[in-house]
N, C-alpha and C positions, 0 to 999 in steps of 0.2 A: 397616371399622367399628371404632371405639374407644369403649369405655364407661369413663368415669373415675369411680371410686367415691370421689368427694370432693364438694365443693359444686357442681361442674359435672359433667354427664354429656353426652358428645358422641357423636353418631351421624351417619355419612355415609349419607344415604338412597340416593344413586346406587350407592355401593359395596355396600350391603346388598342392594339390589334385584338387582344383577348376580350376586350369589352364588347366587340361585335360578334354576331352569330355567323356561323359558317367557317369552313376550313380555310378559305382564301379571302383575305381581307386587305382592302386598300387603306392606307394611313396617309391622310393629307398633311404631310410635313410642312409644305409651304404655307398652306392655309392656317394650320394650327399655330405655327410659330410667327406668322406674319411676315414671311420673307418677301421682299419686293424686288430683288435683283436677279433671281434665277428660279427656275422651277425645281421642285424637289418633292418626291413622294416615296412611299415605301410600300412594298407588297409582302404580305405574310402568308405562308402556306403551312398549315399544320401537319400535313401528311406527305411523306416521301412518295414519289411516283405520280403526284398530281400536278396540274398546271400551276406554274408560278407567274409566268409572263405570257399573255395571249399572243398569238401570231399576228404581227402587224408591221407596217412601216410608218414613216412619219411624213407621208406625202398626200394623204387623203384630206377631205374637207374638215375633218376633226383635228387636224394637225397643223403645226406652224412651220414644218420643215426643220425641226430641231434635231441636233445630234444628242445622243443620250449616253450617259455614263451609268453603268450598272455596277454597284458595289455590294458584294456578299458580306453583310455585316453579321449574319448568323446562319449556321447551317451550310448547305451546299446545293449546287444545281448543275444541270446540263443545259447549256444554251444551244440553239440551232440558229445560225446566222447565214442566210443565203445558202442553206442546205448543208453547211459545215457544222458538225457537232464540236462544242467546246466545253471541256470539263472546267467547272468553276467552284473550287473548294472555298471554304471560309477565307475571307481576305482578298478574294479576286476582284480586280477592277477591270471592266470590259467596256470599251467605247464602241458604239454602233452608230454609223452614219445614217442620215435621214432616209436614203433610198434602199437600205438593206432590210429585208424581211428578217424579223427576229422573234424567237419564242424561247421559253425555258420551262423545264420541269424540275421540281425540287427532288433532290436525291437524299435528303435527310429530313426528319420531322422538324417542325418549327423553324423553317428556313425564312430568312428575311433578306430581301434585296432593296437597297436604297437606289432610287433612280433620280439622277440629276440631269436636267435638260436645258438647252438654250440654242438659239439660232446663231451660227457663226457670223461675227461681224455686226450683229445687231443688238440693240438694247433689249432687255427682256420685256415681254408683254404677255399677258394672260392669253391662253388659247381660246378657241371658240366656246367650248363648254365651260371652261373656267370663268369666262366672262358672263355666263348665265348662272352665276353663283346662286345656290339654293335650289336649282332645278331638281336634282335627284332626291333631295329630302322632301320636297313638295310632291314629286311624282310618287315616291314610295308611300307617302301618306295619303295618296289619292286626292290631293289638293291640286286638281288639274288646272284650275284657274290661276293658282299661284305659280305652278310650273310654267304655264304659258307666259305669264308676266316675266318670269326669270329669263325665258328664252328670248322674249322681245328685247330685254336689256342686252342680251348677247348680240343681237342683230344690230344694235347701235354701234358696237365695236367692230363687228364683222358683217357689214351689209351684204345681203344676197348669199350668205354662206349656206351651202347645201345641207350640212348636218343640222344647223339651227332651223332651217326651213322645214326639214323633215320632222323635227320635233314640234314645230308649230302645227304641222299637219296632224301629227299624232294627238296633241292636246286638243286641237279643235274638233277632231273626230270624237274624242272621249267626252267633250262638252256638248256634242250634238250640233255643232256648227258645220254642217256638211259642205257648204260652199267655200268657207274659209279653208277647210281641210283639203279639198280638192285643188284649190288655187295654190296653196303652199306646196302640196305634194308635186304638182305639175312643175313648179319652179325648181324644186329640189332635184327631181329625177332628170330634168333638162340639164342640170349642172353636174350631176354625178349619177350616171346610169346604173351602177350597182345597187342603188337604193330601190330600184324596181323589184329586184329579187327579195330584198329585205322586206319590202312592203307586202309582198305576197303572203308571207308567213307571220306578219306582225299582228298580234291580237288587238293592238290599239285601233286597228282599222276594221274590226268586226262589223261595225254599223254600216260600212261602205262596201262590203263584199259584193253585194248584188247591184251596185250602182254602175250603169254602163260606162260612165266617165272614169270611174276607178278602174274597172276592168281594162279599159283602153290604155290608161296611164301605165299600168304594170305589165302590159303585154310585152313579150320578149321581142 
């Protein structure tokens, strides 16, 4: 990967993808190139038959309601959009609207899809987790205090966002701040009930498993 600090900035997506461990890798195109006017990321899948794009829509608390353009820049895939299968050979461009469920499986080795997103009629802004820049790096390094700080920065841009509050709860639990964890989780699940099910299986909450308040919060 080479980033040129001039009028041009160059990124080799395949090279960047291979620097990371695992068959499925996210490449932060927007972040690496410093793009400020639209969202852009790439997903690399080393093995045919494995997940390329996870099943999701763009309506949840982690989303901004953006439409997404998927471009097969290497390899091929089969997309499923609202139950309809779409063959996507190399060179395919597929636009998916915010409320549509989409997923994709690679149909050849070393497949790469470029994903470009934006909200129709609105200026580009970072999404909730993008606003918490550095969160995943800190979390993966087990720097939970740093991850909590990043999440709180995200809340400055997206106050009361359910996903960010959920992560505040996770980090607080890992840091041993039981009260802060329960308060944030209560706010999160009140805004997005599916997080109750997620919290039931989330290892970040091991320290709260026997707490009556936690049990009450995640009850069906």
